[in-house]
LOZAKE-677612 format. One record per residue (C-alpha): x, y, z; residue in one letter. Coordinates in nm, 2 decimals, padded with zeros to 4 digits. Example, Ala and Ser with C-alpha at 12.3 -4.5 7.8 and 13.67 -1.06 7.14 Angstrom:
2
node c1:01.23	c2:-00.45	c3:00.78	type:A
node c1:01.37	c2:-00.11	c3:00.71	type:S
***
This chain:
172
node c1:-00.52	c2:00.24	c3:01.00	type:M
node c1:-00.61	c2:-00.03	c3:01.24	type:T
node c1:-00.73	c2:00.00	c3:01.59	type:G
node c1:-01.04	c2:-00.03	c3:01.80	type:R
node c1:-01.21	c2:00.28	c3:01.65	type:W
node c1:-01.10	c2:00.22	c3:01.29	type:G
node c1:-01.40	c2:-00.01	c3:01.23	type:A
node c1:-01.63	c2:00.27	c3:01.35	type:G
node c1:-01.48	c2:00.51	c3:01.09	type:L
node c1:-01.52	c2:00.25	c3:00.82	type:A
node c1:-01.89	c2:00.26	c3:00.87	type:G
node c1:-01.89	c2:00.64	c3:00.85	type:V
node c1:-01.66	c2:00.63	c3:00.55	type:T
node c1:-01.91	c2:00.40	c3:00.37	type:A
node c1:-02.17	c2:00.67	c3:00.42	type:M
node c1:-01.96	c2:00.93	c3:00.25	type:I
node c1:-02.14	c2:00.87	c3:-00.08	type:G
node c1:-02.47	c2:00.97	c3:00.09	type:L
node c1:-02.32	c2:01.27	c3:00.26	type:V
node c1:-02.13	c2:01.38	c3:-00.05	type:A
node c1:-02.45	c2:01.40	c3:-00.25	type:G
node c1:-02.62	c2:01.63	c3:00.01	type:C
node c1:-02.60	c2:02.00	c3:00.04	type:A
node c1:-02.48	c2:02.12	c3:00.38	type:P
node c1:-02.82	c2:02.22	c3:00.51	type:D
node c1:-03.04	c2:01.98	c3:00.30	type:D
node c1:-03.00	c2:01.60	c3:00.35	type:P
node c1:-03.15	c2:01.53	c3:00.00	type:T
node c1:-02.93	c2:01.45	c3:-00.30	type:P
node c1:-02.82	c2:01.76	c3:-00.49	type:A
node c1:-02.95	c2:01.76	c3:-00.85	type:P
node c1:-02.67	c2:01.69	c3:-01.10	type:T
node c1:-02.81	c2:01.94	c3:-01.34	type:T
node c1:-02.74	c2:02.24	c3:-01.12	type:T
node c1:-02.49	c2:02.47	c3:-01.29	type:P
node c1:-02.18	c2:02.56	c3:-01.09	type:P
node c1:-02.14	c2:02.92	c3:-00.98	type:P
node c1:-02.02	c2:03.16	c3:-01.24	type:A
node c1:-01.68	c2:03.19	c3:-01.06	type:S
node c1:-01.60	c2:02.83	c3:-01.15	type:Q
node c1:-01.47	c2:02.71	c3:-01.48	type:S
node c1:-01.65	c2:02.42	c3:-01.63	type:V
node c1:-01.54	c2:02.12	c3:-01.84	type:T
node c1:-01.75	c2:01.83	c3:-01.95	type:T
node c1:-01.72	c2:01.46	c3:-01.90	type:Q
node c1:-01.91	c2:01.17	c3:-02.04	type:S
node c1:-02.14	c2:00.98	c3:-01.81	type:S
node c1:-02.17	c2:00.60	c3:-01.85	type:P
node c1:-02.47	c2:00.66	c3:-02.08	type:A
node c1:-02.26	c2:00.89	c3:-02.30	type:G
node c1:-02.44	c2:01.20	c3:-02.19	type:V
node c1:-02.22	c2:01.51	c3:-02.14	type:K
node c1:-02.26	c2:01.69	c3:-01.81	type:R
node c1:-02.07	c2:01.98	c3:-01.66	type:P
node c1:-01.79	c2:01.91	c3:-01.42	type:T
node c1:-01.68	c2:02.20	c3:-01.19	type:P
node c1:-01.31	c2:02.27	c3:-01.18	type:T
node c1:-01.18	c2:02.28	c3:-00.82	type:P
node c1:-01.10	c2:02.63	c3:-00.69	type:L
node c1:-00.82	c2:02.71	c3:-00.45	type:Q
node c1:-00.96	c2:02.87	c3:-00.13	type:P
node c1:-00.81	c2:03.20	c3:-00.03	type:S
node c1:-00.56	c2:03.20	c3:00.26	type:P
node c1:-00.83	c2:03.33	c3:00.49	type:S
node c1:-01.07	c2:03.06	c3:00.38	type:A
node c1:-00.80	c2:02.80	c3:00.43	type:S
node c1:-00.74	c2:02.93	c3:00.78	type:A
node c1:-01.12	c2:02.92	c3:00.85	type:T
node c1:-01.13	c2:02.57	c3:00.71	type:A
node c1:-00.84	c2:02.46	c3:00.92	type:A
node c1:-01.02	c2:02.59	c3:01.23	type:A
node c1:-01.33	c2:02.41	c3:01.13	type:T
node c1:-01.13	c2:02.08	c3:01.09	type:A
node c1:-00.99	c2:02.13	c3:01.44	type:R
node c1:-01.33	c2:02.21	c3:01.59	type:D
node c1:-01.49	c2:01.91	c3:01.41	type:F
node c1:-01.23	c2:01.66	c3:01.53	type:V
node c1:-01.25	c2:01.80	c3:01.88	type:T
node c1:-01.63	c2:01.75	c3:01.86	type:A
node c1:-01.58	c2:01.39	c3:01.73	type:W
node c1:-01.35	c2:01.31	c3:02.02	type:L
node c1:-01.59	c2:01.45	c3:02.28	type:T
node c1:-01.74	c2:01.18	c3:02.50	type:T
node c1:-02.02	c2:01.37	c3:02.67	type:D
node c1:-02.32	c2:01.29	c3:02.45	type:P
node c1:-02.50	c2:01.63	c3:02.48	type:V
node c1:-02.18	c2:01.83	c3:02.43	type:D
node c1:-02.08	c2:01.60	c3:02.14	type:R
node c1:-02.41	c2:01.63	c3:01.97	type:Q
node c1:-02.41	c2:02.02	c3:01.98	type:Q
node c1:-02.05	c2:02.04	c3:01.87	type:R
node c1:-02.11	c2:01.81	c3:01.58	type:L
node c1:-02.42	c2:02.00	c3:01.47	type:A
node c1:-02.21	c2:02.31	c3:01.46	type:D
node c1:-01.93	c2:02.17	c3:01.25	type:T
node c1:-02.07	c2:01.90	c3:01.02	type:A
node c1:-02.33	c2:01.85	c3:00.76	type:V
node c1:-02.65	c2:01.73	c3:00.92	type:P
node c1:-02.63	c2:01.37	c3:00.80	type:H
node c1:-02.27	c2:01.32	c3:00.92	type:L
node c1:-02.35	c2:01.48	c3:01.25	type:A
node c1:-02.64	c2:01.25	c3:01.30	type:Q
node c1:-02.43	c2:00.94	c3:01.21	type:L
node c1:-02.16	c2:01.04	c3:01.45	type:L
node c1:-02.39	c2:01.11	c3:01.74	type:T
node c1:-02.50	c2:00.75	c3:01.72	type:Q
node c1:-02.15	c2:00.62	c3:01.77	type:T
node c1:-02.10	c2:00.39	c3:02.07	type:D
node c1:-01.90	c2:00.59	c3:02.32	type:P
node c1:-01.66	c2:00.29	c3:02.35	type:A
node c1:-01.57	c2:00.35	c3:01.99	type:E
node c1:-01.46	c2:00.72	c3:02.05	type:I
node c1:-01.08	c2:00.73	c3:02.05	type:P
node c1:-00.92	c2:00.83	c3:02.39	type:D
node c1:-00.71	c2:01.09	c3:02.22	type:A
node c1:-00.67	c2:01.47	c3:02.16	type:R
node c1:-00.56	c2:01.66	c3:01.85	type:I
node c1:-00.18	c2:01.66	c3:01.83	type:A
node c1:-00.07	c2:01.96	c3:01.63	type:G
node c1:-00.24	c2:02.18	c3:01.37	type:A
node c1:-00.46	c2:02.03	c3:01.10	type:P
node c1:-00.26	c2:02.03	c3:00.76	type:R
node c1:-00.44	c2:02.08	c3:00.43	type:E
node c1:-00.36	c2:01.79	c3:00.19	type:V
node c1:-00.47	c2:01.71	c3:-00.16	type:A
node c1:-00.82	c2:01.58	c3:-00.21	type:L
node c1:-00.82	c2:01.34	c3:-00.50	type:P
node c1:-01.08	c2:01.43	c3:-00.77	type:D
node c1:-01.22	c2:01.08	c3:-00.74	type:S
node c1:-01.32	c2:01.16	c3:-00.38	type:Q
node c1:-01.43	c2:01.52	c3:-00.44	type:R
node c1:-01.81	c2:01.57	c3:-00.39	type:P
node c1:-01.98	c2:01.65	c3:-00.72	type:E
node c1:-02.16	c2:01.95	c3:-00.58	type:H
node c1:-01.85	c2:02.10	c3:-00.40	type:A
node c1:-01.56	c2:02.16	c3:-00.64	type:A
node c1:-01.41	c2:02.37	c3:-00.37	type:D
node c1:-01.41	c2:02.10	c3:-00.10	type:A
node c1:-01.08	c2:02.07	c3:00.09	type:V
node c1:-00.92	c2:01.79	c3:00.30	type:R
node c1:-00.72	c2:01.82	c3:00.62	type:F
node c1:-00.50	c2:01.56	c3:00.79	type:H
node c1:-00.53	c2:01.57	c3:01.17	type:V
node c1:-00.28	c2:01.39	c3:01.39	type:D
node c1:-00.41	c2:01.25	c3:01.72	type:L
node c1:-00.23	c2:01.20	c3:02.05	type:S
node c1:-00.27	c2:00.82	c3:02.03	type:D
node c1:-00.04	c2:00.81	c3:01.72	type:G
node c1:-00.33	c2:00.78	c3:01.48	type:S
node c1:-00.46	c2:01.04	c3:01.23	type:A
node c1:-00.78	c2:01.12	c3:01.04	type:V
node c1:-00.87	c2:01.29	c3:00.72	type:L
node c1:-01.15	c2:01.54	c3:00.73	type:V
node c1:-01.32	c2:01.66	c3:00.41	type:D
node c1:-01.48	c2:02.00	c3:00.44	type:L
node c1:-01.73	c2:02.18	c3:00.21	type:I
node c1:-01.83	c2:02.55	c3:00.22	type:P
node c1:-02.17	c2:02.61	c3:00.36	type:D
node c1:-02.26	c2:02.90	c3:00.13	type:G
node c1:-02.13	c2:03.17	c3:00.36	type:S
node c1:-01.79	c2:03.22	c3:00.52	type:D
node c1:-01.81	c2:02.89	c3:00.70	type:H
node c1:-01.71	c2:02.53	c3:00.63	type:W
node c1:-01.87	c2:02.20	c3:00.74	type:L
node c1:-01.72	c2:01.86	c3:00.77	type:A
node c1:-01.87	c2:01.62	c3:00.51	type:A
node c1:-01.66	c2:01.32	c3:00.58	type:A
node c1:-01.40	c2:01.17	c3:00.82	type:I
node c1:-01.19	c2:00.86	c3:00.77	type:R
node c1:-00.88	c2:00.71	c3:00.92	type:A
node c1:-00.56	c2:00.83	c3:00.75	type:A
node c1:-00.33	c2:00.57	c3:00.60	type:D
***
């Protein structure tokens, strides 16, 4: 993805490691020793030091959860495209993890694409290598924009029936 705003997303994408290590309402890194919920199956993998640690197996969201996640992806991208600073800040706070919302509210308005969402967000595969450790049930949506570009939005559940954007990047 190239374009005037692609560089701005590159900076946000570089911050995904920080965001991925944060719980939705707590900007501190999640401890790696926290066991997954009982509803998740667990396998183990070796760390570089040879220590075994649990790895949650991804779960498939229910159809209603997928619909809710798709609506959140749409609302988040709409917030990201909003140019009014006050409205943008509120919308991002409602749809993204705090650290990502804070990063995006600091975006230079000239870097915000002059586009709208073009079509419904589509759920796509989230590679295990990009899946946040603490969110085995994270999902990814592909969102086409009216300027011919597209973005990928990674969402994590917030512990209730809601989803929050944890990352955004330009789609290939």
